[in-house]
C-alpha positions in Angstrom: 0.1 0.1 0.0 2.9 2.4 0.9 4.3 1.6 -2.6 1.4 2.6 -4.3 1.1 5.6 -2.4 4.7 6.7 -3.0 4.2 5.7 -6.5 1.3 8.2 -7.0 3.0 10.8 -5.2 6.0 10.6 -7.4 3.6 10.9 -10.3 2.1 13.9 -8.8 5.4 15.7 -8.8 6.5 14.8 -12.1 2.9 16.3 -13.0 3.7 19.4 -11.3 6.9 19.6 -12.5 5.6 19.1 -16.4 3.6 21.9 -15.7 5.7 24.1 -14.3 8.5 23.6 -16.7 5.9 24.2 -19.4 4.4 27.7 -17.8 7.6 28.7 -17.4 8.6 28.2 -21.5 5.6 29.9 -22.2 6.1 32.9 -19.9 9.9 33.2 -20.4 8.9 35.7 -23.7 6.3 37.2 -21.7 9.0 38.4 -19.3 11.7 39.2 -21.7 9.2 41.7 -23.3 8.4 43.2 -19.8 12.6 43.3 -19.2 12.5 45.0 -22.7 9.9 47.9 -21.7 11.6 49.1 -18.8 15.3 49.8 -20.1 16.5 51.9 -22.9 16.9 51.1 -26.6 20.4 51.6 -26.1 20.0 48.9 -23.2 18.6 46.7 -25.6 20.8 47.3 -28.7 23.8 46.4 -26.8 24.8 42.8 -26.0 23.7 40.5 -23.7 20.2 41.3 -23.5 19.6 42.3 -19.7 17.5 39.7 -17.7 16.6 42.2 -15.1 13.7 44.8 -15.0 15.4 48.1 -15.4 14.6 51.7 -14.0 12.5 52.7 -17.2 9.4 51.6 -16.2 7.5 54.4 -15.4 8.9 56.5 -18.3 8.3 53.8 -21.4 4.4 53.0 -20.2 3.9 56.6 -19.8 5.4 57.6 -22.7 3.5 54.7 -24.6 0.2 55.3 -22.9 0.2 59.4 -23.5 2.2 59.9 -26.7 3.3 56.6 -28.3 4.7 56.7 -31.7 2.0 57.5 -34.3 -1.1 57.9 -31.9 -1.4 57.5 -27.8 -1.9 54.0 -26.9 -4.7 54.8 -24.2 -7.0 56.0 -27.2 -5.8 52.7 -29.6 -6.7 50.4 -26.1 -10.5 52.4 -26.1 -10.8 51.7 -29.6 -10.0 48.5 -29.6 -12.0 47.6 -26.1 -15.2 49.5 -27.7 -15.1 47.3 -31.0 -14.4 44.0 -29.0 -17.2 44.4 -27.1 -19.1 45.8 -29.6 -18.6 42.7 -31.7 -18.6 40.1 -28.9 -22.2 41.4 -27.2 -24.0 42.3 -30.7 -22.8 38.5 -31.9 -24.6 37.4 -29.1 -27.7 39.2 -29.1 -28.4 38.6 -32.7 -27.5 34.9 -32.2 -29.4 34.4 -29.3 -32.6 35.5 -31.0 -32.3 34.3 -34.4 -31.8 31.0 -32.9 -34.7 31.5 -30.4 -36.7 32.4 -33.6 -35.9 29.4 -35.4 -36.4 26.8 -32.7 -39.9 28.2 -31.1 -41.5 29.8 -34.2 -43.0 27.7 -37.0 -42.6 29.9 -40.0 -42.3 28.7 -43.4 -38.8 27.7 -44.9 -37.4 28.0 -41.1 -34.6 25.6 -41.6 -33.7 26.6 -44.6 -33.0 30.0 -43.4 -31.1 28.5 -40.5 -28.9 26.4 -43.3 -28.0 29.9 -45.4 -27.2 31.2 -41.8 -24.9 28.1 -40.9 -23.4 28.4 -44.9 -22.3 31.8 -44.1 -18.9 30.0 -42.4 -17.8 29.8 -45.8 -17.8 33.5 -46.4 -15.4 35.4 -43.5 -14.5 38.6 -43.9 -11.6 38.7 -45.8 -13.6 36.9 -48.9 -16.3 39.6 -48.7 -14.0 42.5 -47.7 -14.4 44.5 -51.2 -18.1 44.3 -51.1 -18.5 45.1 -47.2 -16.4 48.0 -47.4 -18.1 49.3 -50.1 -21.3 49.4 -48.4 -19.6 50.9 -45.4 -18.3 53.8 -47.4 -21.7 54.4 -49.2 -23.1 54.5 -45.6 -20.8 56.9 -44.6 -19.7 54.3 -41.5 -15.7 54.8 -42.6 -13.4 56.0 -39.6 -16.2 55.4 -37.0 -16.9 52.4 -34.6 -20.2 51.7 -36.3 -18.3 51.1 -39.2 -15.6 48.7 -37.1 -18.4 46.9 -35.5 -21.7 46.2 -37.6 -19.9 43.8 -40.5 -18.4 41.8 -37.7 -21.2 41.1 -35.8 -23.2 38.1 -37.5 -22.5 34.6 -36.3 -23.4 31.5 -37.6 -21.1 29.5 -35.1 -23.2 31.4 -32.3 -26.1 31.0 -33.6 -25.7 26.9 -34.3 -24.6 27.4 -30.5 -27.6 28.6 -29.3 -30.1 26.4 -31.0 -28.5 23.5 -30.3 -28.6 24.4 -26.6 -32.3 25.6 -27.0 -33.6 22.5 -28.9 -32.4 20.4 -25.5 -35.1 22.5 -23.3 -38.0 20.5 -22.4 -41.1 21.5 -24.0 -43.1 21.4 -21.1 -41.2 24.7 -20.1 -42.6 26.4 -23.5 -45.8 24.8 -22.7 -45.9 25.8 -19.2 -45.1 29.6 -19.7 -47.7 29.6 -22.5 -50.4 28.4 -20.1 -49.2 31.0 -17.7 -49.8 33.6 -20.8 -46.6 34.8 -20.8 -45.6 36.4 -24.0 -42.7 34.6 -26.5 -40.7 37.5 -25.3 -41.3 37.1 -21.4 -39.9 33.6 -22.0 -36.9 34.4 -24.1 -36.1 36.9 -21.2 -37.2 34.9 -18.4 -36.6 31.8 -18.9 -34.3 30.8 -22.0 -31.9 33.6 -21.0 -30.8 32.8 -17.6 -30.6 29.4 -18.8 -28.2 30.5 -21.2 -25.8 32.5 -18.6 -23.0 29.9 -19.1 -23.3 29.4 -22.6 -23.1 33.5 -23.2 -20.1 33.6 -20.9 -18.0 31.5 -23.1 -19.1 32.6 -26.1 -18.5 36.3 -24.8 -14.8 35.3 -24.1 -14.0 34.1 -27.3 -15.6 36.7 -29.3 -14.1 39.1 -27.3 -10.7 38.0 -28.0 -11.4 37.4 -31.7 -12.7 41.2 -32.0 -9.6 42.3 -30.2 -7.3 40.7 -32.8 -9.0 42.0 -35.5 -6.4 43.8 -37.8 -7.5 43.3 -41.5 -10.7 45.3 -41.6 -10.0 47.9 -39.1 -6.9 48.7 -41.5 -8.9 49.0 -44.4 -11.7 50.6 -42.3 -9.9 53.2 -40.4 -7.3 56.5 -42.2 -7.0 58.4 -39.3 -4.8 57.8 -36.8 -7.2 58.3 -33.7 -9.5 55.3 -34.7 -6.4 53.0 -34.6 -6.9 49.9 -32.8 -3.9 48.6 -31.1 -3.4 45.9 -33.1 -2.8 48.2 -35.7 -0.8 50.4 -33.3 1.8 47.8 -32.7 2.3 47.1 -36.4 2.6 50.6 -37.8 5.6 51.6 -34.7 7.9 49.6 -36.8 9.8 52.3 -38.5 10.6 51.9 -41.9 14.2 52.4 -43.7 16.7 53.3 -41.2 15.0 55.1 -38.5 15.4 54.0 -34.8 13.2 51.6 -33.4 12.1 52.7 -29.9 12.0 48.8 -29.0 10.8 50.1 -25.1 7.9 51.6 -26.0 6.9 48.6 -28.8 7.2 46.1 -25.8 5.6 48.4 -23.5 2.6 48.5 -25.8 2.3 45.0 -26.7 2.4 43.9 -23.0 -0.7 46.8 -22.2 -2.6 44.9 -25.2 -2.2 41.9 -23.8 -3.8 43.0 -20.6 -7.8 43.3 -22.0 -8.1 39.8 -23.1 -6.2 38.3 -20.0 -8.3 40.4 -17.3 -11.4 39.0 -19.3 -10.4 35.4 -19.4 -9.3 35.7 -15.5 -12.6 37.4 -14.2 -15.0 34.9 -16.6 -12.9 32.0 -16.5 -15.4 29.8 -14.0 -18.1 30.7 -16.2 -15.9 29.8 -19.3 -14.9 26.6 -18.2 -18.6 25.9 -16.9 -20.2 26.6 -19.9 -17.7 24.6 -21.9 -18.1 21.4 -20.2 -21.4 21.9 -18.6 -23.9 18.4 -19.4 -26.3 19.4 -17.0 -28.9 20.4 -19.8 
């Protein structure tokens, strides 16, 4: 018995050691980026590269946040946050309502409409970017939050996931709500929406990161530096020709760009994991 306990304890230590090594490998580049954001440019270009944080933390981060290189980083972070929130919330709201209509309303060709929605998975924004840009430009939405958000808020994947969830909800709940005199929207708001909470949380995390990482569409949509997103801003910080690269400011900006998605995952991780693995439907 003691041999089994000893073997089990050794296996646990090996698992934890492997996890620690994996975390160290993943975090080491992030640590190097942090070190690079706290030193001067001369310290970085002069070998060997420092492995201990320097004394320029406040100078480099305040320079990035308040002035940046092409635009202040705080403004780009704000633009990315508004865009990511708008895309995530818009996708979830539209998908909830479209899935609700497809499952609970009987109208002609409803399954055809669902599969038409599902087929849009074969038409990502990169495929339809030219006609979409023309439509947005004709509506005068260039260099605007509405132009950044509205063309990206439809989601066939979220509609499919909510449809599959609604189909597992017992029909007796809808019948009971109908007998009690509840309207369809009351049934949706009071019963289906609370039941969808974990699914919404899981999708919100995924869709927020999807919106945060958008590059091609904002690059095409915005010509005003004040409307740049943080992903665009990092790319534009790299100079052309023989200009001096301000690596500390770029590294500080990259780390600041990581914070919102990381915070969303940290604060919503319990609901996110529950939404992915919960089988009590």
